[in-house]
C-alpha positions as CSV (number, residue, x, y, z in Angstrom):
1,X,0.0,0.0,0.0
2,X,1.0,3.6,-0.4
3,X,2.0,5.4,2.8
4,X,-0.6,7.6,4.3
5,X,0.3,11.2,5.0
6,X,-0.3,12.8,8.4
7,X,-3.2,14.9,7.2
8,X,-5.3,12.8,4.7
9,X,-6.3,15.9,2.7
10,X,-2.8,17.5,2.3
11,X,0.8,16.5,1.5
12,X,3.4,15.6,4.0
13,X,4.5,19.2,4.4
14,X,0.9,20.3,5.1
15,X,0.5,22.2,1.8
16,X,-3.1,22.1,0.7
17,X,-2.1,22.0,-3.0
18,X,-0.1,18.8,-2.8
19,X,-2.9,16.2,-3.1
20,X,-5.7,16.4,-5.5
21,X,-7.5,13.3,-4.3
22,X,-6.9,10.6,-1.8
23,X,-8.3,7.3,-0.5
24,X,-7.8,6.0,3.0
25,X,-8.4,2.4,3.9
26,X,-10.9,2.0,1.1
27,X,-12.7,-1.3,0.8
28,X,-15.1,-2.3,-2.0
29,X,-16.9,-5.6,-1.5
30,X,-19.5,-7.3,-3.6
31,X,-21.8,-9.9,-2.2
32,X,-21.9,-11.3,1.4
33,X,-20.9,-14.3,3.4
34,X,-19.2,-17.0,1.4
35,X,-19.9,-15.2,-1.9
36,X,-18.3,-12.0,-0.7
37,X,-15.6,-10.7,-3.1
38,X,-13.1,-7.9,-2.2
39,X,-12.5,-5.7,-5.2
40,X,-10.5,-3.3,-3.1
41,X,-8.8,-4.4,0.1
42,X,-7.9,-1.5,2.5
43,X,-6.3,0.7,-0.2
44,X,-4.5,4.0,0.6
45,X,-3.7,6.2,-2.3
46,X,-2.7,9.8,-2.9
47,X,-3.1,11.5,-6.3
48,X,-0.6,14.4,-6.8
49,X,-2.0,17.7,-8.0
50,X,-0.6,18.8,-11.4
51,X,0.6,15.4,-12.4
52,X,-0.4,12.4,-14.6
53,X,-0.9,9.2,-12.6
54,X,-1.4,5.9,-14.2
55,X,-3.1,2.9,-12.5
56,X,-2.1,-0.5,-13.8
57,X,-2.7,-4.1,-12.8
58,X,-3.9,-7.5,-14.2
59,X,-7.5,-8.0,-15.1
60,X,-9.6,-8.1,-12.0
61,X,-6.9,-6.4,-9.9
62,X,-9.3,-3.5,-8.9
63,X,-7.8,-0.7,-10.9
64,X,-11.0,0.5,-12.5
65,X,-12.9,0.0,-9.3
66,X,-10.4,2.2,-7.5
67,X,-10.8,4.9,-10.2
68,X,-14.6,4.7,-10.0
69,X,-14.5,5.1,-6.2
70,X,-12.1,8.0,-6.2
71,X,-14.2,9.7,-9.0
72,X,-17.4,9.3,-7.1
73,X,-18.9,7.0,-9.7
74,X,-19.2,4.1,-7.2
75,X,-19.5,4.0,-3.4
76,X,-17.1,2.4,-1.0
77,X,-17.9,-0.3,1.5
78,X,-15.5,1.0,4.0
79,X,-12.9,3.8,4.2
80,X,-12.9,7.4,3.1
81,X,-12.3,9.3,-0.1
82,X,-11.4,13.0,-0.6
83,X,-11.4,15.3,-3.6
84,X,-9.2,18.1,-2.4
85,X,-10.7,19.3,0.9
86,X,-14.1,17.7,0.3
87,X,-14.8,14.2,1.6
88,X,-16.9,12.6,-1.0
89,X,-17.5,9.2,0.6
90,X,-21.0,9.2,2.1
91,X,-22.3,12.2,0.0
92,X,-25.9,11.9,-1.1
93,X,-26.5,11.2,-4.8
94,X,-27.7,14.7,-5.7
95,X,-24.6,16.3,-4.1
96,X,-22.3,13.8,-5.6
97,X,-23.8,14.4,-9.1
98,X,-23.2,18.1,-8.7
99,X,-19.6,17.5,-7.5
100,X,-18.8,15.3,-10.5
101,X,-20.4,17.8,-12.9
102,X,-18.5,20.8,-11.5
103,X,-15.2,19.5,-10.3
104,X,-14.3,16.3,-12.2
105,X,-13.7,15.5,-15.9
106,X,-14.1,12.0,-17.4
107,X,-12.7,10.3,-20.4
108,X,-13.8,6.8,-21.3
109,X,-13.0,4.2,-24.0
110,X,-16.3,5.1,-25.8
111,X,-16.2,8.6,-27.0
112,X,-19.7,9.4,-25.9
113,X,-20.3,12.2,-28.3
114,X,-23.7,13.3,-29.4
115,X,-23.9,12.7,-33.2
116,X,-26.1,15.7,-34.0
117,X,-23.8,18.2,-32.3
118,X,-20.6,19.7,-33.7
119,X,-17.2,19.1,-32.0
120,X,-17.4,22.5,-30.3
121,X,-21.0,21.9,-29.1
122,X,-19.9,18.5,-27.7
123,X,-17.0,20.1,-25.9
124,X,-19.2,22.8,-24.3
125,X,-22.3,20.5,-23.7
126,X,-21.6,19.8,-19.9
127,X,-21.3,23.5,-19.2
128,X,-24.4,24.3,-21.3
129,X,-26.4,21.8,-19.3
130,X,-25.1,23.3,-16.1
131,X,-26.0,26.8,-17.3
132,X,-22.4,28.0,-17.2
133,X,-20.6,30.0,-19.8
134,X,-17.2,28.7,-20.9
135,X,-14.1,30.8,-20.2
136,X,-13.3,31.7,-23.8
137,X,-9.5,32.1,-23.3
138,X,-9.3,28.8,-21.5
139,X,-11.4,27.1,-24.1
140,X,-9.2,28.4,-26.9
141,X,-6.1,27.1,-25.0
142,X,-7.7,23.7,-24.6
143,X,-8.7,23.5,-28.3
144,X,-5.2,24.5,-29.3
145,X,-3.6,22.0,-26.9
146,X,-5.6,19.1,-28.4
147,X,-5.2,20.3,-32.0
148,X,-8.9,20.7,-32.9
149,X,-8.9,24.3,-34.3
150,X,-9.9,23.2,-37.8
151,X,-12.4,20.6,-36.7
152,X,-14.8,22.5,-34.4
153,X,-17.7,22.6,-36.9
154,X,-17.4,18.9,-37.8
155,X,-19.9,16.3,-36.4
156,X,-18.6,13.1,-35.0
157,X,-19.2,11.1,-38.2
158,X,-16.9,13.5,-40.0
159,X,-14.1,12.8,-37.5
160,X,-11.6,9.9,-37.2
161,X,-11.6,7.9,-34.0
162,X,-8.5,9.7,-32.7
163,X,-10.2,13.1,-33.4
164,X,-13.3,12.0,-31.6
165,X,-11.3,11.1,-28.6
166,X,-9.6,14.4,-28.7
167,X,-13.0,16.1,-28.6
168,X,-13.7,13.9,-25.5
169,X,-10.4,15.1,-24.0
170,X,-11.3,18.7,-24.7
171,X,-14.7,18.2,-23.2
172,X,-13.2,16.9,-20.0
173,X,-10.7,19.9,-19.9
174,X,-13.1,22.7,-20.9
175,X,-14.8,23.2,-17.6
176,X,-11.5,23.5,-15.7
177,X,-12.0,20.5,-13.5
178,X,-9.9,19.9,-10.5
179,X,-9.0,16.4,-11.8
180,X,-9.6,14.3,-14.8
181,X,-10.2,10.5,-14.7
182,X,-9.6,8.4,-17.8
183,X,-10.6,4.7,-18.0
184,X,-8.5,3.2,-20.8
185,X,-8.8,6.4,-22.8
186,X,-6.8,5.0,-25.7
187,X,-8.3,1.4,-25.6
188,X,-10.3,1.8,-28.8
189,X,-7.7,3.7,-30.8
190,X,-5.0,2.6,-33.2
191,X,-1.3,3.2,-32.3
192,X,-1.0,6.6,-34.0
193,X,-4.3,8.0,-32.6
194,X,-3.5,6.5,-29.2
195,X,-0.1,8.2,-29.2
196,X,-1.7,11.5,-30.2
197,X,-4.3,11.4,-27.4
198,X,-1.6,10.4,-24.8
199,X,0.5,13.3,-26.0
200,X,-2.4,15.7,-25.5
201,X,-3.1,14.4,-22.0
202,X,0.6,14.9,-21.2
203,X,0.5,18.5,-22.6
204,X,-2.6,19.2,-20.5
205,X,-0.6,18.5,-17.4
206,X,2.6,20.2,-18.5
207,X,1.1,23.3,-20.2
208,X,-2.3,23.7,-18.5
209,X,-1.5,22.4,-15.0
210,X,-4.2,19.7,-15.1
211,X,-4.3,16.7,-12.8
212,X,-5.0,13.4,-14.7
213,X,-5.5,9.9,-13.4
214,X,-5.5,7.2,-16.1
215,X,-6.4,3.5,-15.8
216,X,-4.5,1.5,-18.5
217,X,-3.1,-1.9,-19.3
218,X,-0.6,-0.6,-21.8
219,X,3.0,0.0,-20.7
220,X,3.5,2.6,-23.4
221,X,0.5,4.6,-22.2
222,X,1.8,4.3,-18.7
223,X,5.2,5.7,-19.8
224,X,3.5,9.1,-20.4
225,X,2.7,9.3,-16.6
226,X,4.7,10.9,-13.8
227,X,3.9,8.0,-11.5
228,X,2.4,4.5,-11.9
229,X,0.5,2.7,-9.2
230,X,0.3,-1.1,-9.5
231,X,-2.7,-3.0,-8.1
232,X,-3.0,-6.8,-7.6
233,X,-5.8,-8.6,-5.7
234,X,-7.4,-5.3,-4.7
235,X,-4.2,-3.8,-3.1
236,X,-1.6,-1.3,-4.2
237,X,1.5,-3.5,-4.3
238,X,4.0,-1.2,-5.9
239,X,4.6,2.2,-7.6
240,X,7.1,3.7,-10.0
241,X,8.0,7.3,-10.8
242,X,9.3,8.6,-14.2
243,X,8.4,5.3,-15.9
244,X,9.6,4.0,-19.2
245,X,7.6,1.4,-21.3
246,X,10.3,-1.2,-20.7
247,X,10.4,-0.7,-16.9
248,X,6.6,-0.8,-16.7
249,X,6.4,-4.0,-18.7
250,X,9.2,-5.6,-16.6
251,X,7.3,-4.7,-13.4
252,X,4.0,-6.0,-14.8
253,X,5.6,-9.4,-15.6
254,X,6.1,-9.9,-11.8
255,X,2.4,-9.6,-11.2
256,X,1.0,-11.5,-14.1
257,X,3.7,-14.1,-14.7
258,X,3.8,-13.6,-18.4
259,X,6.8,-14.3,-20.7
260,X,8.7,-11.5,-22.3
261,X,6.8,-9.4,-24.8
262,X,7.2,-6.2,-26.7
263,X,5.8,-2.9,-25.5
264,X,2.1,-2.1,-25.7
265,X,-0.1,-1.2,-28.6
266,X,0.6,2.5,-28.9
267,X,3.9,2.4,-30.7
268,X,7.4,3.3,-29.6
269,X,9.0,3.1,-26.2
270,X,9.9,6.7,-25.5
271,X,8.2,8.6,-22.7
272,X,6.1,11.5,-24.0
273,X,6.4,10.3,-27.7
274,X,3.4,12.1,-29.1
275,X,3.4,10.5,-32.5
276,X,2.3,12.3,-35.7
277,X,-0.3,15.0,-35.7
278,X,-3.6,14.2,-37.5
């Protein structure tokens, strides 16, 4: 497990900007009695603000469950979860829905774009629903960061898969969330498009100061992160900073017992390799 800090809502030096989200002794169980299954087993985790954190592990390790619990998409059986200074474990559904809308961005494998809206309309849709006007300067920065300036009037069926996921990334960034959670955000993309999206997520951290948490099975995707957390059997069993694809793959072999294989699907083995622009 990761080491808990003295104050669960701040970093070890007491700075309130150190930790964007954290989990303390989180348990997620399904069923009861003899059929009870522990998806998360007393997990402690800190997510650093202004960094890209990858969560990895074998199938069934609990990595997506941890992300869902920390993002307020699922409830915990035991333990506590904070988003910044706000404890979110135990919040009522209405308050939790508002918190997710106002403070969290999401990116999933499925692009979840409305086919009748343009790229720009899809990007601003969450703010439109909330009755909020986008910050035009910030929105322009986001569009420039993800390279969509010449695609804003296109509908999803006029965009490639990589471009559609870039719209989804821009939508997650547009409302200035405190943190973005991505569940296999490149899982449905080819190697070139995947590298582009990963590069844009990296740039959102480096250039826009965003905090990103990404669940992935791909060592190359994880190599774009500042830090990798490894889960096995519902527990955090290891972590790595400044990862490379080769180092991540080697570490994963210890957990899954697989023979040597090449790096993951998204091409290359260099950290922050953004690939070719679309």
